[in-house]
C-alpha positions as CSV (number, residue, x, y, z in Angstrom):
1,M,-0.1,-4.3,-23.4
2,I,-1.6,-7.2,-21.2
3,I,-1.2,-7.5,-17.7
4,Y,-2.6,-10.7,-15.5
5,G,-2.5,-11.4,-11.7
6,K,-4.8,-10.4,-9.3
7,Q,-2.4,-8.1,-7.0
8,I,-1.4,-6.2,-10.1
9,F,-4.9,-6.0,-11.6
10,L,-6.3,-4.6,-8.0
11,Y,-3.8,-2.2,-7.9
12,I,-4.0,-0.5,-11.2
13,L,-8.0,-0.8,-10.5
14,D,-7.4,1.1,-7.2
15,K,-4.5,3.5,-8.1
16,H,-4.3,4.0,-12.0
17,P,-7.8,3.1,-13.5
18,S,-7.2,5.8,-16.0
19,L,-5.0,3.3,-17.3
20,I,-7.4,0.1,-18.4
21,E,-8.5,-0.2,-21.9
22,E,-10.3,-3.7,-21.4
23,V,-11.0,-6.0,-18.7
24,F,-11.1,-10.0,-18.9
25,L,-12.1,-12.3,-16.2
26,A,-11.5,-16.2,-16.3
27,K,-13.5,-16.6,-13.2
28,E,-16.4,-15.5,-11.2
29,I,-15.6,-13.0,-9.0
30,D,-17.6,-11.3,-6.0
31,K,-20.2,-9.2,-6.9
32,K,-18.8,-6.2,-5.1
33,L,-15.9,-6.3,-6.8
34,F,-17.5,-6.8,-10.6
35,S,-19.3,-3.6,-9.5
36,K,-16.0,-1.4,-9.0
37,I,-14.9,-3.0,-12.4
38,K,-18.2,-2.4,-14.2
39,T,-17.7,1.8,-12.9
40,Q,-14.9,2.1,-15.1
41,K,-16.9,1.7,-17.9
42,K,-14.6,-0.7,-19.9
43,P,-15.0,-3.7,-21.8
44,I,-15.5,-6.8,-19.6
45,I,-14.4,-10.1,-21.4
46,K,-14.8,-13.3,-20.1
47,L,-12.3,-16.1,-20.9
48,D,-12.3,-19.9,-21.0
49,A,-9.2,-21.5,-19.3
50,K,-7.6,-22.4,-22.9
51,K,-7.5,-18.9,-23.6
52,A,-6.8,-17.6,-20.5
53,Q,-3.3,-19.8,-20.0
54,A,-2.8,-19.0,-23.4
55,M,-3.3,-15.0,-23.2
56,A,-1.0,-15.6,-19.8
57,K,1.6,-17.3,-21.6
58,G,1.5,-20.2,-18.8
59,G,1.9,-18.0,-16.1
60,N,-0.1,-17.8,-12.6
61,H,-2.9,-15.3,-14.2
62,Q,-5.2,-16.1,-11.0
63,G,-8.3,-15.4,-13.5
64,F,-7.5,-11.7,-13.9
65,F,-6.2,-9.6,-16.7
66,M,-6.5,-6.2,-18.2
67,R,-5.4,-4.5,-21.1
68,I,-3.7,-1.3,-20.3
69,K,-2.1,1.9,-22.0
70,D,1.7,1.5,-23.0
71,L,3.6,2.8,-19.8
72,D,6.2,5.7,-20.8
73,L,9.4,5.1,-19.7
74,A,11.0,8.6,-18.4
75,E,13.3,11.1,-20.1
76,F,16.8,11.5,-19.0
77,Q,16.5,14.9,-19.0
78,N,13.9,14.9,-16.5
79,V,15.3,12.4,-13.8
80,K,18.9,14.5,-13.8
81,K,17.0,16.9,-11.9
82,S,16.1,14.7,-8.9
83,A,18.9,14.0,-6.0
84,F,19.3,10.5,-5.5
85,L,19.1,8.0,-8.7
86,L,19.7,4.3,-8.9
87,V,21.5,3.0,-11.7
88,L,21.2,-1.2,-12.8
89,H,24.1,-1.9,-14.9
90,S,23.3,-5.2,-16.8
91,V,21.0,-6.7,-14.3
92,T,18.9,-8.8,-16.3
93,D,16.7,-10.7,-13.6
94,V,12.9,-9.5,-14.0
95,G,12.7,-10.9,-10.2
96,N,15.3,-8.9,-9.0
97,I,14.6,-5.7,-11.0
98,G,10.7,-5.3,-9.9
99,A,12.4,-5.8,-6.0
100,I,14.7,-3.3,-6.6
101,I,11.8,-0.7,-8.2
102,R,9.7,-1.6,-4.8
103,S,12.6,-1.3,-2.5
104,A,13.6,2.1,-4.0
105,Y,10.7,3.2,-4.6
106,A,9.9,2.6,-0.5
107,L,13.8,4.1,0.3
108,G,13.3,7.8,-1.2
109,V,15.1,6.8,-4.8
110,E,14.0,9.3,-7.2
111,G,14.4,7.5,-10.7
112,V,16.1,4.3,-11.7
113,I,18.3,4.3,-14.8
114,I,18.5,0.5,-16.3
115,S,21.7,0.2,-18.1
116,G,24.0,-2.0,-20.5
117,V,21.0,-4.1,-21.5
118,N,19.1,-4.0,-25.0
119,S,15.7,-3.8,-24.0
120,L,13.2,-3.9,-21.0
121,A,10.9,-7.0,-20.5
122,I,8.0,-3.8,-18.7
123,E,4.7,-6.3,-19.1
124,A,7.0,-8.9,-16.7
125,L,8.5,-6.0,-14.9
126,I,5.4,-4.4,-14.0
127,R,4.3,-7.4,-12.1
128,S,7.4,-8.3,-10.3
129,S,7.5,-4.5,-9.0
130,S,4.0,-5.2,-8.0
131,G,3.0,-2.0,-9.6
132,A,5.6,0.2,-7.7
133,I,7.0,0.6,-11.8
134,F,3.6,3.0,-11.8
135,E,5.1,5.4,-9.2
136,M,8.8,5.4,-10.0
137,P,10.2,6.8,-13.5
138,I,12.1,4.5,-15.0
139,V,14.7,5.1,-17.4
140,H,16.4,3.1,-20.5
141,F,20.0,4.2,-21.1
142,Q,22.2,2.1,-22.9
143,D,25.5,3.0,-22.7
144,T,27.1,3.2,-18.9
145,M,29.9,4.8,-19.1
146,S,28.1,7.6,-21.1
147,L,25.3,7.7,-18.6
148,I,28.3,8.3,-15.6
149,N,29.3,10.6,-17.5
150,E,26.6,12.5,-18.2
151,L,25.5,12.2,-14.5
152,K,28.7,13.7,-13.4
153,Q,27.9,16.8,-15.4
154,S,24.8,17.1,-14.2
155,G,26.4,17.6,-10.4
156,F,25.8,14.0,-8.9
157,A,28.7,12.0,-7.1
158,I,28.7,8.3,-8.1
159,Y,28.9,5.4,-5.8
160,A,29.8,2.0,-7.2
161,A,28.4,-0.8,-5.1
162,T,31.4,-3.1,-5.0
163,I,33.0,-6.1,-2.6
164,E,36.2,-3.9,-2.0
165,G,34.7,-0.7,-1.1
166,E,34.5,1.5,1.9
167,D,31.9,0.5,4.9
168,V,28.7,2.4,3.7
169,R,27.6,2.6,7.5
170,G,31.1,5.5,7.9
171,V,30.7,7.0,4.4
172,K,29.2,10.9,4.4
173,F,27.3,11.1,1.3
174,S,26.7,14.4,-1.1
175,Q,23.5,15.8,-1.6
176,K,22.8,14.8,-5.0
177,K,24.1,11.1,-5.7
178,A,23.7,8.3,-7.7
179,L,24.3,4.5,-6.7
180,V,25.9,2.1,-9.5
181,M,24.6,-1.7,-8.7
182,G,26.3,-4.7,-11.3
183,S,24.8,-7.4,-12.4
184,E,23.7,-10.7,-10.4
185,G,26.7,-12.9,-11.6
186,K,29.4,-10.2,-12.6
187,G,29.0,-7.4,-10.3
188,L,30.7,-4.0,-11.9
189,P,33.3,-4.0,-14.5
190,E,36.8,-2.4,-13.5
191,R,36.1,0.7,-16.1
192,I,33.0,1.6,-14.8
193,V,34.0,1.4,-10.9
194,N,37.1,3.4,-11.7
195,R,35.2,6.3,-13.5
196,C,32.5,6.3,-10.2
197,D,33.8,8.7,-7.7
198,K,33.8,6.1,-4.5
199,K,33.2,2.6,-3.7
200,I,31.1,1.2,-1.1
201,T,30.3,-2.2,0.1
202,I,28.4,-3.6,2.9
203,K,30.7,-5.0,5.8
204,M,29.1,-8.4,6.7
205,Q,28.8,-9.6,10.2
206,R,29.8,-13.1,9.1
207,E,32.1,-13.9,6.4
208,F,30.1,-14.7,3.2
209,D,30.9,-13.9,-0.5
210,S,27.9,-11.4,-1.2
211,L,23.8,-10.5,-0.9
212,N,21.5,-10.8,-3.3
213,V,21.5,-7.8,-5.5
214,S,18.1,-6.4,-4.6
215,A,18.6,-7.4,-0.8
216,A,22.3,-4.8,-1.4
217,T,20.1,-2.6,-3.0
218,A,17.7,-2.1,-0.6
219,I,20.6,-1.9,2.2
220,L,22.5,0.3,0.2
221,C,19.6,2.5,-0.3
222,D,18.5,2.8,3.2
223,R,22.1,3.8,4.5
224,M,22.3,6.4,1.5
225,R,19.2,8.4,2.4
């Protein structure tokens, strides 16, 4: 798996050096950083501008690339032992998912389950989450209705984020809980909302349709912890 960009490059170098297989550089870097890279005893390959652009598929690589070991997704059987889970149903925007993973990790969520989508763009999520995906268990569970049933059987109270819900500030949350967020455009389907235990929402100070799913998730996670 290839990752690129200075921020995520440095994050892996500092926090998860055991993942590194090869390093690719498309620019001159300072001697101190180069010495740090060399201590990992991995191949260091220089790239010209054309090869770098091809490897990044036109993305903003800043001259920094790594080949790292594939990221293993978590098993549902392991995360269902947690006390606070986040479910993203049919959320597809990689930038939003990455930002949500960052916020969820910072706010005490113990696992993120991405459902209702066929596959995950792991390399893009590594970049958009700024590396938080390496710290947070991520599960891919295709069918959300089956997932909710499994969570209920494991003792979770399920909270659906919907505009018609109860103000999150007045809700007393169960010890073992899961928050279900819907897609950017459509929100949660009625059949999923009806299967959840309670509907919650963020009451606005000023009249407005809704918040971005990433911002809304961060607010709800903070209120629920």
